[in-house]
DRENMARLUM-520542 format. One record per atom (N, C-alpha, C, O): residue number from 0; residue in one letter; atom name; x, y, z. Coordinates in nm, 2 decimals. Layout:
BEGIN
+-----+---+----+--------+--------+--------+
:   k : r :  a :      X :      Y :      Z :
+-----+---+----+--------+--------+--------+
: NUM : a : CA :      X :      Y :      Z :
...
+-----+---+----+--------+--------+--------+
END
This chain:
BEGIN
+-----+---+----+--------+--------+--------+
:   k : r :  a :      X :      Y :      Z :
+-----+---+----+--------+--------+--------+
:   0 : m :  N : -11.49 :   8.44 :   4.01 :
:   0 : m : CA : -11.40 :   8.53 :   4.05 :
:   0 : m :  C : -11.27 :   8.55 :   4.04 :
:   0 : m :  O : -11.22 :   8.66 :   4.05 :
:   1 : r :  N : -11.19 :   8.42 :   4.01 :
:   1 : r : CA : -11.07 :   8.42 :   3.97 :
:   1 : r :  C : -11.06 :   8.49 :   3.82 :
:   1 : r :  O : -10.96 :   8.57 :   3.78 :
:   2 : r :  N : -11.16 :   8.46 :   3.74 :
:   2 : r : CA : -11.16 :   8.52 :   3.60 :
:   2 : r :  C : -11.17 :   8.69 :   3.61 :
:   2 : r :  O : -11.09 :   8.76 :   3.54 :
:   3 : k :  N : -11.25 :   8.73 :   3.69 :
:   3 : k : CA : -11.27 :   8.86 :   3.70 :
:   3 : k :  C : -11.15 :   8.94 :   3.77 :
:   3 : k :  O : -11.13 :   9.06 :   3.75 :
:   4 : f :  N : -11.07 :   8.84 :   3.86 :
:   4 : f : CA : -10.94 :   8.91 :   3.92 :
:   4 : f :  C : -10.84 :   8.91 :   3.80 :
:   4 : f :  O : -10.76 :   9.00 :   3.79 :
:   5 : a :  N : -10.84 :   8.81 :   3.71 :
:   5 : a : CA : -10.75 :   8.79 :   3.60 :
:   5 : a :  C : -10.77 :   8.93 :   3.52 :
:   5 : a :  O : -10.67 :   9.00 :   3.50 :
:   6 : i :  N : -10.90 :   8.96 :   3.47 :
:   6 : i : CA : -10.92 :   9.05 :   3.39 :
:   6 : i :  C : -10.88 :   9.18 :   3.44 :
:   6 : i :  O : -10.80 :   9.26 :   3.38 :
:   7 : l :  N : -10.94 :   9.20 :   3.59 :
:   7 : l : CA : -10.88 :   9.33 :   3.65 :
:   7 : l :  C : -10.73 :   9.35 :   3.66 :
:   7 : l :  O : -10.68 :   9.46 :   3.66 :
:   8 : f :  N : -10.66 :   9.24 :   3.68 :
:   8 : f : CA : -10.52 :   9.25 :   3.68 :
:   8 : f :  C : -10.45 :   9.28 :   3.56 :
:   8 : f :  O : -10.35 :   9.35 :   3.55 :
:   9 : a :  N : -10.51 :   9.22 :   3.45 :
:   9 : a : CA : -10.45 :   9.23 :   3.30 :
:   9 : a :  C : -10.48 :   9.39 :   3.26 :
:   9 : a :  O : -10.40 :   9.45 :   3.20 :
:  10 : t :  N : -10.59 :   9.43 :   3.30 :
:  10 : t : CA : -10.64 :   9.58 :   3.29 :
:  10 : t :  C : -10.54 :   9.68 :   3.35 :
:  10 : t :  O : -10.50 :   9.78 :   3.28 :
:  11 : a :  N : -10.50 :   9.65 :   3.47 :
:  11 : a : CA : -10.43 :   9.72 :   3.55 :
:  11 : a :  C : -10.28 :   9.75 :   3.48 :
:  11 : a :  O : -10.23 :   9.86 :   3.47 :
:  12 : l :  N : -10.24 :   9.62 :   3.43 :
:  12 : l : CA : -10.11 :   9.60 :   3.37 :
:  12 : l :  C : -10.10 :   9.67 :   3.24 :
:  12 : l :  O :  -9.99 :   9.72 :   3.20 :
:  13 : v :  N : -10.20 :   9.68 :   3.18 :
:  13 : v : CA : -10.21 :   9.75 :   3.04 :
:  13 : v :  C : -10.23 :   9.88 :   3.07 :
:  13 : v :  O : -10.18 :   9.95 :   2.99 :
:  14 : s :  N : -10.28 :   9.94 :   3.16 :
:  14 : s : CA : -10.30 :  10.09 :   3.19 :
:  14 : s :  C : -10.17 :  10.13 :   3.23 :
:  14 : s :  O : -10.12 :  10.23 :   3.18 :
:  15 : v :  N : -10.10 :  10.05 :   3.33 :
:  15 : v : CA :  -9.97 :  10.11 :   3.38 :
:  15 : v :  C :  -9.85 :  10.09 :   3.27 :
:  15 : v :  O :  -9.75 :  10.17 :   3.27 :
:  16 : s :  N :  -9.86 :   9.99 :   3.17 :
:  16 : s : CA :  -9.75 :  10.00 :   3.07 :
:  16 : s :  C :  -9.81 :  10.09 :   2.98 :
:  16 : s :  O :  -9.72 :  10.15 :   2.92 :
:  17 : g :  N :  -9.93 :  10.13 :   2.94 :
:  17 : g : CA :  -9.96 :  10.24 :   2.85 :
:  17 : g :  C :  -9.90 :  10.36 :   2.90 :
:  17 : g :  O :  -9.83 :  10.44 :   2.83 :
:  18 : a :  N :  -9.93 :  10.38 :   3.03 :
:  18 : a : CA :  -9.89 :  10.52 :   3.08 :
:  18 : a :  C :  -9.73 :  10.52 :   3.06 :
:  18 : a :  O :  -9.68 :  10.61 :   3.01 :
:  19 : t :  N :  -9.67 :  10.42 :   3.10 :
:  19 : t : CA :  -9.51 :  10.42 :   3.08 :
:  19 : t :  C :  -9.45 :  10.46 :   2.96 :
:  19 : t :  O :  -9.35 :  10.53 :   2.94 :
:  20 : a :  N :  -9.55 :  10.38 :   2.85 :
:  20 : a : CA :  -9.52 :  10.40 :   2.71 :
:  20 : a :  C :  -9.55 :  10.55 :   2.67 :
:  20 : a :  O :  -9.48 :  10.61 :   2.59 :
:  21 : c :  N :  -9.65 :  10.60 :   2.72 :
:  21 : c : CA :  -9.67 :  10.74 :   2.69 :
:  21 : c :  C :  -9.57 :  10.84 :   2.74 :
:  21 : c :  O :  -9.54 :  10.95 :   2.69 :
:  22 : s :  N :  -9.53 :  10.80 :   2.86 :
:  22 : s : CA :  -9.42 :  10.88 :   2.93 :
:  22 : s :  C :  -9.30 :  10.89 :   2.85 :
:  22 : s :  O :  -9.24 :  11.00 :   2.83 :
:  23 : g :  N :  -9.26 :  10.75 :   2.80 :
:  23 : g : CA :  -9.15 :  10.74 :   2.72 :
:  23 : g :  C :  -9.16 :  10.83 :   2.58 :
:  23 : g :  O :  -9.07 :  10.90 :   2.55 :
:  24 : v :  N :  -9.27 :  10.81 :   2.52 :
:  24 : v : CA :  -9.28 :  10.91 :   2.39 :
:  24 : v :  C :  -9.28 :  11.04 :   2.42 :
:  24 : v :  O :  -9.23 :  11.12 :   2.34 :
:  25 : q :  N :  -9.34 :  11.09 :   2.54 :
:  25 : q : CA :  -9.33 :  11.22 :   2.56 :
:  25 : q :  C :  -9.19 :  11.28 :   2.59 :
:  25 : q :  O :  -9.16 :  11.39 :   2.55 :
:  26 : e :  N :  -9.10 :  11.20 :   2.66 :
:  26 : e : CA :  -8.96 :  11.22 :   2.68 :
:  26 : e :  C :  -8.88 :  11.22 :   2.54 :
:  26 : e :  O :  -8.78 :  11.29 :   2.53 :
:  27 : d :  N :  -8.93 :  11.14 :   2.46 :
:  27 : d : CA :  -8.85 :  11.14 :   2.32 :
:  27 : d :  C :  -8.88 :  11.26 :   2.26 :
:  27 : d :  O :  -8.79 :  11.33 :   2.20 :
:  28 : l :  N :  -9.04 :  11.30 :   2.27 :
:  28 : l : CA :  -9.05 :  11.43 :   2.17 :
:  28 : l :  C :  -9.01 :  11.54 :   2.24 :
:  28 : l :  O :  -9.01 :  11.64 :   2.16 :
:  29 : q :  N :  -8.97 :  11.56 :   2.36 :
:  29 : q : CA :  -8.93 :  11.66 :   2.44 :
:  29 : q :  C :  -8.79 :  11.66 :   2.40 :
:  29 : q :  O :  -8.75 :  11.77 :   2.37 :
:  30 : k :  N :  -8.72 :  11.56 :   2.40 :
:  30 : k : CA :  -8.57 :  11.58 :   2.36 :
:  30 : k :  C :  -8.56 :  11.62 :   2.20 :
:  30 : k :  O :  -8.48 :  11.70 :   2.17 :
:  31 : r :  N :  -8.64 :  11.56 :   2.12 :
:  31 : r : CA :  -8.64 :  11.61 :   1.98 :
:  31 : r :  C :  -8.66 :  11.74 :   1.96 :
:  31 : r :  O :  -8.60 :  11.80 :   1.87 :
:  32 : a :  N :  -8.75 :  11.79 :   2.05 :
:  32 : a : CA :  -8.79 :  11.94 :   2.04 :
:  32 : a :  C :  -8.69 :  12.03 :   2.10 :
:  32 : a :  O :  -8.68 :  12.15 :   2.05 :
:  33 : q :  N :  -8.60 :  11.98 :   2.20 :
:  33 : q : CA :  -8.49 :  12.05 :   2.26 :
:  33 : q :  C :  -8.37 :  12.04 :   2.15 :
:  33 : q :  O :  -8.29 :  12.13 :   2.15 :
:  34 : e :  N :  -8.38 :  11.94 :   2.07 :
:  34 : e : CA :  -8.26 :  11.92 :   1.98 :
:  34 : e :  C :  -8.27 :  12.02 :   1.86 :
:  34 : e :  O :  -8.18 :  12.08 :   1.81 :
:  35 : e :  N :  -8.40 :  12.02 :   1.82 :
:  35 : e : CA :  -8.46 :  12.12 :   1.71 :
:  35 : e :  C :  -8.42 :  12.28 :   1.75 :
:  35 : e :  O :  -8.36 :  12.36 :   1.67 :
:  36 : v :  N :  -8.46 :  12.29 :   1.87 :
:  36 : v : CA :  -8.44 :  12.45 :   1.91 :
:  36 : v :  C :  -8.30 :  12.47 :   1.93 :
:  36 : v :  O :  -8.27 :  12.58 :   1.91 :
:  37 : e :  N :  -8.20 :  12.38 :   1.97 :
:  37 : e : CA :  -8.07 :  12.40 :   1.97 :
:  37 : e :  C :  -8.00 :  12.42 :   1.84 :
:  37 : e :  O :  -7.92 :  12.52 :   1.82 :
:  38 : k :  N :  -8.05 :  12.32 :   1.75 :
:  38 : k : CA :  -8.01 :  12.36 :   1.60 :
:  38 : k :  C :  -8.06 :  12.48 :   1.55 :
:  38 : k :  O :  -7.98 :  12.54 :   1.48 :
:  39 : g :  N :  -8.18 :  12.51 :   1.55 :
:  39 : g : CA :  -8.20 :  12.65 :   1.51 :
:  39 : g :  C :  -8.13 :  12.77 :   1.59 :
:  39 : g :  O :  -8.09 :  12.87 :   1.52 :
:  40 : r :  N :  -8.12 :  12.75 :   1.70 :
:  40 : r : CA :  -8.01 :  12.85 :   1.76 :
:  40 : r :  C :  -7.89 :  12.88 :   1.71 :
:  40 : r :  O :  -7.84 :  12.99 :   1.68 :
:  41 : q :  N :  -7.83 :  12.76 :   1.68 :
:  41 : q : CA :  -7.69 :  12.75 :   1.61 :
:  41 : q :  C :  -7.70 :  12.81 :   1.50 :
:  41 : q :  O :  -7.62 :  12.90 :   1.47 :
:  42 : q :  N :  -7.80 :  12.79 :   1.41 :
:  42 : q : CA :  -7.83 :  12.84 :   1.26 :
:  42 : q :  C :  -7.83 :  12.99 :   1.26 :
:  42 : q :  O :  -7.77 :  13.06 :   1.18 :
:  43 : v :  N :  -7.90 :  13.04 :   1.38 :
:  43 : v : CA :  -7.91 :  13.17 :   1.40 :
:  43 : v :  C :  -7.77 :  13.24 :   1.44 :
:  43 : v :  O :  -7.72 :  13.34 :   1.38 :
:  44 : e :  N :  -7.73 :  13.19 :   1.53 :
:  44 : e : CA :  -7.59 :  13.24 :   1.58 :
:  44 : e :  C :  -7.49 :  13.24 :   1.47 :
:  44 : e :  O :  -7.40 :  13.33 :   1.47 :
:  45 : k :  N :  -7.49 :  13.14 :   1.38 :
:  45 : k : CA :  -7.39 :  13.12 :   1.26 :
:  45 : k :  C :  -7.42 :  13.26 :   1.17 :
:  45 : k :  O :  -7.34 :  13.34 :   1.13 :
:  46 : k :  N :  -7.54 :  13.27 :   1.14 :
:  46 : k : CA :  -7.59 :  13.37 :   1.03 :
:  46 : k :  C :  -7.57 :  13.51 :   1.10 :
:  46 : k :  O :  -7.54 :  13.60 :   1.02 :
:  47 : v :  N :  -7.58 :  13.54 :   1.24 :
:  47 : v : CA :  -7.52 :  13.65 :   1.30 :
:  47 : v :  C :  -7.39 :  13.68 :   1.29 :
:  47 : v :  O :  -7.36 :  13.79 :   1.26 :
:  48 : q :  N :  -7.30 :  13.58 :   1.30 :
:  48 : q : CA :  -7.17 :  13.61 :   1.30 :
:  48 : q :  C :  -7.12 :  13.63 :   1.16 :
:  48 : q :  O :  -7.02 :  13.70 :   1.14 :
:  49 : e :  N :  -7.18 :  13.58 :   1.06 :
:  49 : e : CA :  -7.14 :  13.60 :   0.91 :
:  49 : e :  C :  -7.19 :  13.74 :   0.89 :
:  49 : e :  O :  -7.12 :  13.81 :   0.83 :
:  50 : e :  N :  -7.31 :  13.78 :   0.93 :
:  50 : e : CA :  -7.34 :  13.92 :   0.91 :
:  50 : e :  C :  -7.25 :  14.04 :   0.98 :
:  50 : e :  O :  -7.21 :  14.14 :   0.92 :
:  51 : r :  N :  -7.23 :  13.99 :   1.10 :
:  51 : r : CA :  -7.14 :  14.08 :   1.18 :
:  51 : r :  C :  -6.99 :  14.10 :   1.11 :
:  51 : r :  O :  -6.93 :  14.20 :   1.12 :
:  52 : k :  N :  -6.94 :  13.98 :   1.03 :
:  52 : k : CA :  -6.82 :  13.98 :   0.97 :
:  52 : k :  C :  -6.84 :  14.08 :   0.83 :
:  52 : k :  O :  -6.75 :  14.16 :   0.80 :
:  53 : k :  N :  -6.96 :  14.07 :   0.78 :
:  53 : k : CA :  -6.98 :  14.14 :   0.64 :
:  53 : k :  C :  -6.98 :  14.32 :   0.70 :
:  53 : k :  O :  -6.92 :  14.41 :   0.64 :
:  54 : v :  N :  -7.05 :  14.34 :   0.82 :
:  54 : v : CA :  -7.05 :  14.46 :   0.86 :
:  54 : v :  C :  -6.93 :  14.53 :   0.90 :
:  54 : v :  O :  -6.91 :  14.65 :   0.88 :
:  55 : e :  N :  -6.85 :  14.43 :   0.97 :
:  55 : e : CA :  -6.71 :  14.47 :   1.00 :
:  55 : e :  C :  -6.62 :  14.51 :   0.88 :
:  55 : e :  O :  -6.54 :  14.61 :   0.88 :
:  56 : k :  N :  -6.63 :  14.43 :   0.78 :
:  56 : k : CA :  -6.57 :  14.47 :   0.65 :
:  56 : k :  C :  -6.58 :  14.58 :   0.60 :
:  56 : k :  O :  -6.48 :  14.65 :   0.58 :
:  57 : k :  N :  -6.73 :  14.61 :   0.57 :
:  57 : k : CA :  -6.77 :  14.74 :   0.52 :
:  57 : k :  C :  -6.72 :  14.86 :   0.62 :
:  57 : k :  O :  -6.66 :  14.95 :   0.56 :
:  58 : v :  N :  -6.74 :  14.87 :   0.75 :
:  58 : v : CA :  -6.69 :  14.95 :   0.81 :
:  58 : v :  C :  -6.54 :  14.96 :   0.78 :
:  58 : v :  O :  -6.50 :  15.08 :   0.75 :
:  59 : q :  N :  -6.46 :  14.86 :   0.79 :
:  59 : q : CA :  -6.28 :  14.88 :   0.77 :
:  59 : q :  C :  -6.29 :  14.95 :   0.62 :
:  59 : q :  O :  -6.21 :  15.04 :   0.60 :
:  60 : e :  N :  -6.37 :  14.92 :   0.52 :
:  60 : e : CA :  -6.33 :  14.96 :   0.39 :
:  60 : e :  C :  -6.38 :  15.10 :   0.41 :
:  60 : e :  O :  -6.31 :  15.19 :   0.35 :
:  61 : g :  N :  -6.48 :  15.15 :   0.48 :
:  61 : g : CA :  -6.51 :  15.29 :   0.49 :
:  61 : g :  C :  -6.40 :  15.38 :   0.55 :
:  61 : g :  O :  -6.36 :  15.49 :   0.50 :
:  62 : q :  N :  -6.35 :  15.31 :   0.67 :
:  62 : q : CA :  -6.23 :  15.38 :   0.74 :
:  62 : q :  C :  -6.09 :  15.41 :   0.64 :
:  62 : q :  O :  -6.01 :  15.50 :   0.65 :
:  63 : q :  N :  -6.10 :  15.30 :   0.56 :
:  63 : q : CA :  -5.97 :  15.33 :   0.45 :
:  63 : q :  C :  -6.00 :  15.43 :   0.36 :
:  63 : q :  O :  -5.91 :  15.51 :   0.32 :
:  64 : r :  N :  -6.12 :  15.43 :   0.32 :
:  64 : r : CA :  -6.17 :  15.54 :   0.22 :
:  64 : r :  C :  -6.13 :  15.68 :   0.29 :
:  64 : r :  O :  -6.06 :  15.77 :   0.24 :
:  65 : i :  N :  -6.18 :  15.69 :   0.40 :
:  65 : i : CA :  -6.18 :  15.80 :   0.50 :
:  65 : i :  C :  -6.04 :  15.84 :   0.51 :
:  65 : i :  O :  -6.01 :  15.96 :   0.49 :
:  66 : e :  N :  -5.96 :  15.75 :   0.54 :
:  66 : e : CA :  -5.82 :  15.79 :   0.55 :
:  66 : e :  C :  -5.73 :  15.82 :   0.44 :
:  66 : e :  O :  -5.63 :  15.90 :   0.45 :
:  67 : e :  N :  -5.77 :  15.76 :   0.34 :
:  67 : e : CA :  -5.70 :  15.80 :   0.20 :
:  67 : e :  C :  -5.77 :  15.93 :   0.15 :
:  67 : e :  O :  -5.72 :  15.98 :   0.05 :
:  68 : g :  N :  -5.88 :  15.99 :   0.20 :
:  68 : g : CA :  -5.92 :  16.12 :   0.15 :
:  68 : g :  C :  -5.85 :  16.21 :   0.25 :
:  68 : g :  O :  -5.80 :  16.31 :   0.21 :
:  69 : v :  N :  -5.85 :  16.18 :   0.39 :
:  69 : v : CA :  -5.76 :  16.28 :   0.48 :
:  69 : v :  C :  -5.63 :  16.27 :   0.42 :
:  69 : v :  O :  -5.58 :  16.38 :   0.40 :
:  70 : k :  N :  -5.55 :  16.16 :   0.37 :
:  70 : k : CA :  -5.41 :  16.18 :   0.32 :
:  70 : k :  C :  -5.41 :  16.29 :   0.20 :
:  70 : k :  O :  -5.34 :  16.39 :   0.19 :
:  71 : k :  N :  -5.50 :  16.25 :   0.10 :
:  71 : k : CA :  -5.50 :  16.33 :  -0.01 :
:  71 : k :  C :  -5.53 :  16.49 :   0.04 :
:  71 : k :  O :  -5.46 :  16.58 :   0.00 :
:  72 : g :  N :  -5.61 :  16.50 :   0.11 :
:  72 : g : CA :  -5.64 :  16.65 :   0.16 :
:  72 : g :  C :  -5.50 :  16.71 :   0.22 :
:  72 : g :  O :  -5.46 :  16.82 :   0.19 :
:  73 : q :  N :  -5.45 :  16.63 :   0.29 :
:  73 : q : CA :  -5.32 :  16.69 :   0.35 :
:  73 : q :  C :  -5.22 :  16.72 :   0.27 :
:  73 : q :  O :  -5.14 :  16.81 :   0.29 :
:  74 : q :  N :  -5.20 :  16.61 :   0.14 :
:  74 : q : CA :  -5.11 :  16.63 :   0.05 :
:  74 : q :  C :  -5.14 :  16.76 :  -0.04 :
:  74 : q :  O :  -5.06 :  16.83 :  -0.10 :
:  75 : q :  N :  -5.25 :  16.77 :  -0.05 :
:  75 : q : CA :  -5.31 :  16.90 :  -0.12 :
:  75 : q :  C :  -5.27 :  17.03 :  -0.05 :
:  75 : q :  O :  -5.21 :  17.12 :  -0.11 :
:  76 : v :  N :  -5.29 :  17.03 :   0.07 :
:  76 : v : CA :  -5.25 :  17.15 :   0.16 :
:  76 : v :  C :  -5.10 :  17.17 :   0.17 :
:  76 : v :  O :  -5.05 :  17.28 :   0.19 :
:  77 : k :  N :  -5.03 :  17.07 :   0.15 :
:  77 : k : CA :  -4.88 :  17.08 :   0.16 :
:  77 : k :  C :  -4.84 :  17.14 :   0.03 :
:  77 : k :  O :  -4.75 :  17.22 :   0.02 :
:  78 : e :  N :  -4.90 :  17.09 :  -0.09 :
:  78 : e : CA :  -4.86 :  17.12 :  -0.22 :
:  78 : e :  C :  -4.90 :  17.28 :  -0.23 :
:  78 : e :  O :  -4.83 :  17.36 :  -0.29 :
:  79 : k :  N :  -5.01 :  17.32 :  -0.16 :
:  79 : k : CA :  -5.05 :  17.47 :  -0.19 :
:  79 : k :  C :  -4.96 :  17.56 :  -0.12 :
:  79 : k :  O :  -4.94 :  17.67 :  -0.16 :
:  80 : a :  N :  -4.90 :  17.50 :   0.00 :
:  80 : a : CA :  -4.81 :  17.58 :   0.09 :
:  80 : a :  C :  -4.70 :  17.59 :   0.03 :
:  80 : a :  O :  -4.63 :  17.69 :   0.07 :
:  81 : q :  N :  -4.65 :  17.53 :  -0.05 :
:  81 : q : CA :  -4.52 :  17.54 :  -0.11 :
:  81 : q :  C :  -4.50 :  17.64 :  -0.24 :
:  81 : q :  O :  -4.39 :  17.65 :  -0.29 :
+-----+---+----+--------+--------+--------+
END
């Protein structure tokens, strides 16, 4: 009887410790997954910022060309008027 009780007790301890170990592994995996998601989000955000800067630069260059064209046109109108 004592032997059966010892075996059942040992089995229960192993089951409980196994469940605890699985829970710890699951928490670790979940933490790692969240870290990877955050890392990916940061990379995407960085890429978006870089592309936004490129677009803003192109827009600014286009505005400068337009302004230069307008100035040239105004200058030509003034020269013809004289």
